[in-house]
N, C-alpha and C positions, 0 to 999 in steps of 0.2 A: 407493370412491375418490371424493374430493370433485370435483365438476364446477364449472367456473368459466365465468362469462359476462362479456363486456366491452361497453361502450356504443359503438354505431356510429351517428352522426348522430341521437342521441336514442332509439335503439332497442336492446334487448338482442340480443347475438349468440347463436349456437348454443352449446352447452356444450363445454368443452374441459378437458383435464387440466392439472395444474399444470406439467408438463414442456412441454406445448404453449404455455401462456401464457409461460413463460420463453423459448421459442424465438421467439415473436412479439415479445418485448421485444428480444431480441438482433438480430433482423432489421430492427428499426425500425418494425414494424407497430404496436406499443404503446410507450408511454413512461411515465415515472414519474407523470405526471398523468392517465393513462388510467383511467377509472372501471371497476372490476370488482366482481363480486358472486358469492357462493357460498351454498349452503344453510346456514343457521345465522347468517348476518350480518343485523343489523337494518337496515342501509342500505348503499348503494353507497359504496365508498371508492376513493381514488386508489391505484393499484398500489404506489406507493412508500411508502404508509402502512400496508400490510398486513404482518403478521408473516411471512407465507409468502414475500413477494417483495421486501421492502424492502432485503434484502442485494444485490439486483441493481442498485439505484440508487445505492449508495454508491460514490464515486470510489475507484479503486485508488491510494490515496495512502500514503506511508510514515508510520509513527507519529511523533509529535512527538519531537524530540531533547531530551536533558536540558537543564535550565535552566543559566544561566551560572554560578550559584554551586555547582553540582554537576557539575564537569567529568568527562566520561567518560574512563576510562583506556584508552589504546591502546598496548599493549606497554610499559606503565610510564610513558607520557607523557600529560599532560592534553590534551584536545581543545581546541585554540585557536579552533575555529570555533563554540563553543557559543553565543555571543551572537547571531550571525546566525541560528543554528538556531531560536531562539525566534521570531524574526520570520517565518522560513520556515513554521514550524508555524502561526502565525496566518494567514499568506497562504493556506496550504492549506485552512484552515477556511473562509475567505472564498470560496475557489474552490469548495469543496464546496457551500456554500450557494448560490452563483451558479449552479452546475450544476443543483442540485435545482430552483431557481426556474425556470430556462430549460426544464427538461424537463416541468414541470407545465402543459403546454399541449396542445391538440388539433392533429392534423395539419391543414394548410391544405386548403381545398376545391379541387376541380379547376378551377372557373371563375376563382377568384382567381389560381391559379397560371398558368392559360392566358393571361389578360389581362395579368398582370404580365410574363410572358415576351414576349408580343407587343409590349408597350410598350417593353421594353428593346431588343429586336432592331430594331424599326422606327426608334426614335430614334437608336440607335447607327449602324445602317447608313446612315441619311440623313446624319448628321454626317460619317461616314467618306467617303461618296461626294462630298459637297460639298467637303470639304477636299482630297480627291484631285483632283477636277476643277479646283479653283482652282490647285493646285500644278502640274498637268500643263499647264494653259493657258499658264503662263509658262515652264515648264521643258521640256516635250516636247509641242508642238502636234500632232504626228503621232499619238501615243498618245491625246491628248485627243480628237481627232476619231474615232478608232476606238472609244474608250470611249463616246463620246456616241451612237454609232450602235447600241449594244447596247440591246435591249429592257429596260425597267425590271425585269421579272421575272428576266431573266438577270443583271442587275447585282446583284439581291438575293442570288442564289445565289453569285456571285463574292465578294461582301463578307461573306457570312454567317459563314465561319470566323473572319475578322478581327474581326467583331462579338462573337463568343463570347470571343475572347482579350481584347478590350477590356473586356468585361463582367467577366471574371475579375480584371482589373487594378482596375477600379472597386470590386468587392466587397472585394478585399484592402486597398485604401486606406481605404474608408469603412465597411467592415463589412457592407454589404448593397448590392443592386442598386437602381436607381431605381424599377423597377416593384414589386419586393417591398416596399421601404420605403413606397411609396404605399399598398399594401394591408395593411401591418402584418404581413407574413409574412417568414420567413427560413429559408434552408437551413442546417441545423446538423449536425455529425457526431454519430454515435451514441455514440462513446466519451467525448467530453467535453461535448457539448451546448453549446459556446460558439461557436467559429468555425473554419472551415477555414483551412489555411495557403495561401500563394499557389500552390504546386504542386498542392495538392488542389483549389483553385478552378479552375485551368486544366484539370486532369484531369476534373473534373465538367462543366465547360462543353463540353469536347470530347466527352464521353459523351452529353451532351444533344444536341449537333449530329449525332452519328452514330446512336446507338441510340434517341435520343428523337425526333429530327426527320427521321431518314433523309436527312441532308444537305440538308434543306429542299426536296427534289424534290416538286413538286405531285403529289397523289393517292397516290404511294408513301408519303409521310409519314403518311397516314392509317393505314397498317398498323402503325405504331409508336405514333402518338398515341392511337388509340382504346383499345388495351389499357392504356396508361398512364393514360388518363382513368378507365377502369373500376376500376383498382387504387386510384387516389387517392380515388375516390368512396366506397370502403369503408374508407378510412383506412390503406391499405397503401402502402409506398414503391414507387416506380417501379423498373424493372429497372436503370436506371443509378445508383440510390441504394441498391439492395439490399445490406444488410450494411455500408453506409458512412454513410448519413445519411438525413435526411428533411426535408421542408419543413413547418415548424410555424407556426401562427397565433398571434401574440403580441397580437393585438387581436381581441376578440369583438364589436366595435361594428358593427352592421349599417349605421349611418349612414356610418361610415368606408368600409366595403366598397362601399356604393352610390355614394358620392361618388368613390371611386377608380375604380369601373367607368365612371362618366360621363366622368371626366377622360381615362382611357385610350382610351375610344371616340372622344372628341372629337379627341385627338391622332392616332389612327389614321386617322380620317376626313380630317383636315387633310392628312396625308401622302398618302393615297390621292387626294384631289382635286388636290393639287400634281402628283403623278405623272400623273394623268389629263390635266391641262392640258399637261404636257410631251409626253405621247404624242400628244395632239391636234395640237400644234404640229409635231411630227415628221411626222405623217400628212399634214398640210396642205402641209408643205414637200416631201414626197415626190411630190406631185401637181402637174401644170402649173397655173399660176395666171395671173390677169390683173393687170397693173399699168398705171396711167395716169401718163404723164410730167407732172409738175406744171408744167413750163415750156411744153409744147405742147398739153396736154390730149389727147394721142393715146394710146389704149390699146395695150398690147403683150402678146402671149402669152409669158409667162415659162416656160421649160422646168422640168421637175420637179427637185426637190432644191436649189432656189435660195431662200435666205432674204434678205429685203430689210431695209435700214435706211438712214436718211439720216445722213451724216457730214459733217464739215468737212474741207476740204483744207488743205494746208500754208500757203496764203495766206488762209485764212478763207472760201474759196468753198464753195458747197454741192455735195456729191457724192452721187450715188445709188448706194449700194453693195449688191451681191448676193454672198452667200457660198454656195458649193456645200458642202452638209453631208456629201457623200460624199468629195470630193477635196480640200476645203479651199481651192480656188482662189477668189480674190476678183475680182469685176468691178466697176469703178467708172466711172460715167457722169458726165461734166461738160461744161459749155459755156462759151464765151467769146465776147463780141460785139466784134469787131475790124474796123471799117470800113477799106477800102483795103488789106486784107491778102490774100495768096494762100495756097493750101494749102501751097505750097512754103515760103514764108517762115514760116508758122505752124508747120510741122513742124520747121524749123530752130530757131525760137525755143523750142519745147517741149523739144527735145533739150538745148538749153543750160540751160533752167530746171531740168530734172530731173537734170542731170549730177552734182550733188553726192550724189544718192541712187541713180540708176539709170544704168548704162553701156549705151548704146544703139548699134545699128548703123545701116546705111543705110535710108532709106525706100524702100518699093516698093509697087506696086499690089497690093492684096489680092484675094481671090476674091470679095469683095463689091464690086459696082459703085460707083465714085466714092469708094472708101475706100482709104486708104493704111495701110501697116502697117510696123512695125519691131520687132525683138526685141532682148533684152539680158538683163541680170541686175542684181539689187539689189547695191549695193556692200557693204552690211552683210548678211552671210549668204549671198550669192551665190544668192539665190532667183530662179528664172526670171521674166522679165517680158516682156510683149508689149503694144504700144500701137497702137491704131487711131485714125485721125482722118478727119473728113469735113467738108465745108463746105456750108452752106445759106444762101445770101445772104451777109450779113455776120456770120453766126453760125457758129462752129466747134465741132464736137462731138468729144469724144474718149472712148474706152473703154480703160481700163488694166486689164490682167489680171496678177495676181500669184499665183504658186504658193508659198504660205507654208510648205508642208510638205516641199518637196524643195529640192535645190540642184544647181548644175551647169548644163551646156548641155542644156536640155530644152525641146522645143516644147510650148506649152500649147494643146491641141486643144479649145477651147471656142467654136467658131464659132457654135453655136446661141444662146448668150446674147448674143454680139456682134451678131448679126443682129437679135435681138429688141430690144435697146437702141437700135440705130440706127433701127429702124422706128418706135420711139416718138418719135424726133426728126424724123421725116419724111424720112429718108435710106434708100435713094436716092430 
């Protein structure tokens, strides 16, 4: 019995029978372009060019229909579809040639596939998260703050299935994914060798997510990725492609592969650095910090989870705003210099000035010495509001608290930030 060998990364394989070679072809381990050799052959040949196996590579297409001038009789009636049939036969021949050309390539290497997949998932998850964050910031601030509090690794797991679905859509629209196009490789079905349908792309992406990446769970995913890596290394399809398809390399250029590797690594590093900066900002915000009041040069100990930014008030005045990254409460410190004014008249004037935006109650002494307080709600959205005022000479200081994530009659218990901001103003 004749024994056959096939080429694996430039080396001959062990010997196999003809039936075993046929099974390798049907499973996707070999294709029409795979080089094979047996005793008696002068040189290696593509599997699809050998007499023994070329029948495997022919598409299962119907024979050409009769030409238009020789209509086929059906129950005594001529076939009126004979003219389009000629065109169909020609199309089928073109399809057959296209299939044979697409199959005469080697399976893609494991590293090209790995970096192409990482490129796709990293870029798509980053885009999906950015668009989601922008949308939630305007439509649902509560969910936005909850989402922002999740670690970036957890966010990757949350957005991973959506990224696979989005990748399936891109492949269906453009014929390939971004990463695979970059490396000159492509996933093709065994039966036709051309392209998967939309449902097949979705199914394949979900299989990659589950059996290929183990849902992206760290460490656990190694149990699925390492066996897949070893199979691809010897030219075999992965478990999620077994009997369905394979990833083939349509470019043998080492320069292209090297350039694609550099581009993918650069993009991945950029995303990692950006995530690292965000994580560092979150870590810094979660710890107490020191802030110096620009007006008084007095430092203050800011409690944990408050992020600072300078903003402009409704009348163009400078406000020093702090946002709690956990609760979403905003604390704004402002000052006004008003000689010959009392704290009573200042509070009455502030109530009147804010009446178009905030409905406030009566002023009362707060738990902080020499500081008055009143509570109310935003007219637009009914968000709880609380205002503290204090006087130091002819300068009046105010701290406005707004709970932008809730509504209704709710007390804002954020006395720690209020005390810190008044201490930066020299009050009490």
